[in-house]
C-alpha positions as CSV (number, residue, x, y, z in Angstrom):
1,M,3.6,-16.1,-28.8
2,D,2.8,-14.1,-25.8
3,N,4.8,-13.6,-22.3
4,D,2.0,-15.7,-20.7
5,R,2.5,-18.5,-22.8
6,L,6.4,-18.5,-22.1
7,V,6.0,-17.8,-18.1
8,Q,3.5,-21.0,-18.2
9,V,6.3,-23.0,-20.0
10,G,8.7,-21.6,-17.3
11,V,6.4,-22.8,-14.4
12,A,6.1,-26.2,-16.1
13,L,9.7,-26.4,-16.5
14,V,10.2,-25.6,-12.5
15,S,7.8,-28.4,-11.9
16,R,10.1,-30.9,-13.7
17,F,13.2,-29.7,-13.2
18,G,13.8,-27.0,-10.6
19,A,14.3,-23.3,-10.4
20,R,18.0,-23.8,-10.8
21,A,17.7,-25.2,-14.3
22,L,15.3,-22.6,-15.4
23,S,16.8,-20.7,-18.3
24,L,15.4,-18.7,-21.2
25,T,17.0,-21.2,-23.6
26,S,15.1,-24.1,-22.2
27,V,11.8,-22.1,-22.0
28,A,12.3,-21.3,-25.7
29,R,13.0,-25.0,-26.6
30,H,10.0,-26.1,-24.8
31,A,7.6,-23.5,-26.0
32,G,9.1,-23.8,-29.7
33,V,10.2,-20.3,-30.1
34,A,13.5,-19.1,-31.1
35,R,16.0,-18.6,-28.1
36,A,16.1,-14.9,-29.5
37,T,12.3,-14.4,-29.1
38,A,12.6,-15.4,-25.4
39,Y,15.5,-13.1,-24.8
40,R,13.7,-10.2,-26.7
41,M,10.7,-10.7,-24.3
42,F,12.4,-11.1,-21.0
43,G,15.9,-9.8,-21.7
44,G,17.4,-12.4,-19.0
45,R,16.6,-15.1,-16.6
46,D,16.1,-12.7,-13.9
47,A,13.0,-10.9,-15.7
48,L,11.5,-14.3,-16.5
49,V,11.6,-15.3,-12.8
50,G,10.3,-12.0,-12.2
51,A,7.4,-12.7,-14.6
52,I,6.9,-16.0,-13.2
53,V,6.4,-14.5,-9.8
54,D,4.1,-11.9,-11.0
55,Y,2.0,-14.5,-12.9
56,E,1.9,-16.8,-9.8
57,I,0.8,-13.9,-7.5
58,G,-1.9,-12.8,-9.9
59,L,-3.3,-16.3,-9.9
60,M,-3.2,-16.7,-6.1
61,R,-5.0,-13.3,-5.9
62,E,-7.6,-14.5,-8.1
63,K,-8.1,-17.6,-6.0
64,I,-8.0,-15.7,-2.5
65,V,-10.9,-13.5,-4.0
66,E,-12.8,-16.4,-4.9
67,W,-12.3,-18.3,-1.9
68,S,-13.7,-15.7,0.2
69,E,-16.8,-14.5,-1.7
70,A,-19.2,-16.9,-0.4
71,E,-18.3,-16.3,3.2
72,P,-20.8,-14.4,5.2
73,D,-18.4,-12.6,7.7
74,V,-14.8,-11.8,8.3
75,P,-13.8,-14.8,10.5
76,A,-15.3,-17.1,7.8
77,R,-13.4,-15.4,5.0
78,V,-10.0,-15.3,7.0
79,H,-10.5,-19.2,7.7
80,A,-11.5,-20.1,4.3
81,R,-8.4,-18.1,2.9
82,V,-6.1,-20.2,5.2
83,V,-7.5,-23.5,4.7
84,N,-7.7,-23.1,0.9
85,T,-4.5,-21.4,0.5
86,L,-2.7,-24.2,2.3
87,A,-4.3,-26.7,-0.1
88,Y,-3.8,-24.9,-3.0
89,L,0.2,-24.5,-2.4
90,R,0.4,-28.0,-1.4
91,E,-0.7,-29.1,-4.7
92,H,1.2,-26.5,-6.7
93,Q,3.7,-28.8,-8.5
94,A,6.4,-26.0,-9.2
95,L,6.2,-25.1,-5.7
96,Q,6.2,-28.4,-4.3
97,Y,9.5,-29.5,-6.5
98,V,11.2,-26.4,-5.3
99,L,10.4,-27.2,-1.4
100,R,11.4,-30.8,-1.8
101,H,14.5,-30.5,-3.9
102,E,15.7,-26.8,-3.5
103,P,14.3,-25.3,-0.5
104,E,16.9,-22.6,-0.2
105,E,15.8,-21.1,-3.5
106,L,12.2,-20.8,-2.1
107,V,13.6,-19.3,1.3
108,N,15.8,-16.8,-0.9
109,T,13.1,-15.8,-3.1
110,L,10.5,-15.1,-0.2
111,V,12.9,-13.1,1.9
112,A,15.0,-11.3,-0.6
113,A,14.0,-8.5,-3.0
114,E,14.9,-8.6,-6.5
115,D,16.0,-5.0,-6.0
116,P,17.6,-4.4,-2.7
117,D,15.4,-1.2,-2.1
118,G,12.2,-3.0,-3.4
119,P,9.7,-5.2,-2.1
120,T,10.1,-9.0,-1.4
121,I,7.6,-11.6,-2.7
122,L,6.0,-11.9,0.6
123,E,5.6,-8.1,1.0
124,R,4.3,-8.1,-2.7
125,A,1.6,-10.9,-1.9
126,V,0.3,-8.9,1.1
127,D,0.2,-5.6,-0.8
128,V,-1.9,-7.4,-3.5
129,V,-4.1,-9.1,-1.2
130,V,-4.7,-6.2,1.1
131,A,-5.9,-4.1,-1.9
132,D,-8.9,-6.6,-2.4
133,L,-9.9,-6.5,1.4
134,K,-13.6,-5.3,2.2
135,D,-14.2,-2.3,4.2
136,D,-15.7,-4.6,7.3
137,E,-12.2,-6.5,7.1
138,T,-10.0,-3.4,7.3
139,A,-12.0,-2.0,10.1
140,V,-11.5,-5.2,12.4
141,L,-8.2,-7.0,11.2
142,Q,-5.4,-6.6,14.3
143,P,-3.1,-5.0,14.7
144,N,-3.9,-3.4,11.1
145,P,-4.8,-5.1,7.9
146,K,-1.2,-5.2,6.3
147,A,0.5,-6.6,9.6
148,A,-2.4,-9.2,9.9
149,L,-2.0,-10.3,6.2
150,E,1.9,-10.5,6.7
151,L,1.3,-12.6,9.8
152,I,-1.2,-14.8,8.0
153,A,1.3,-15.1,4.8
154,R,4.2,-15.9,7.3
155,L,2.2,-18.9,8.9
156,V,1.3,-20.1,5.7
157,Y,4.9,-20.3,4.2
158,S,6.2,-21.6,7.5
159,E,3.5,-24.3,7.2
160,L,5.0,-25.5,3.9
161,L,8.5,-25.2,5.0
162,V,7.8,-27.5,7.6
163,P,5.2,-29.7,6.4
164,R,4.7,-32.3,9.1
165,S,2.3,-30.7,11.8
166,V,0.4,-32.2,14.7
167,M,-2.3,-29.5,13.7
168,T,-4.8,-29.7,10.8
169,D,-5.2,-26.8,8.3
170,Q,-8.7,-26.0,10.2
171,Q,-6.7,-25.7,13.3
172,I,-4.3,-23.5,11.8
173,A,-6.8,-21.2,10.5
174,D,-8.5,-21.3,13.8
175,I,-5.3,-20.2,15.4
176,V,-4.8,-17.5,12.5
177,V,-8.4,-16.2,13.1
178,R,-7.8,-15.8,16.9
179,A,-4.7,-14.1,16.3
180,V,-5.8,-11.4,13.7
181,L,-9.4,-10.9,14.9
182,P,-9.0,-11.3,18.7
183,D,-12.5,-10.2,19.3
184,S,-14.0,-12.9,17.2
185,A,-14.1,-16.9,17.4
186,P,-13.4,-19.1,14.3
187,P,-16.2,-20.2,12.4
188,E,-18.6,-22.6,14.4
189,T,-18.3,-25.6,12.0
190,T,-14.2,-25.7,12.4
191,L,-13.8,-25.4,15.8
192,S,-11.4,-28.1,16.8
193,S,-10.7,-29.9,20.0
């Protein structure tokens, strides 16, 4: 049994029972391993939660790279990332369970660091994505690449926290493109009235 398998079981349990119910004992039981094995791998619940966060950030990073690979220019890449990220997060069962039943858990996790001097999840996600930006993006994102990605992440997560919107995902992405690329227009195919 490897860590990834236990992490995947942990994500599945959050999808069914929520973040508050997550424990190493329940993960071990559902994974079919001894409780001692789970404790040996993670040491405690906080380490398990940290591993789940790292795993999910890694998956998201792969998706973000995938969504932007086919896009010909920076505005189209930014637009595709926003639209696809919103769709991906809306379909993420564990995240949706927590949003519906334990929103305070998500808010606390996004804005509080495990280590008071360490980065928050939002900051970690931005750092992961900024490392994958292409040179043409780092040259034009405003006010700078890291700040632009932080704004995008904040807008995406605020949209998830307040899911009813008069705007479509396309319109949200159009606004994001205008905000972080003020000299560019959103991709022509998505302009909305």
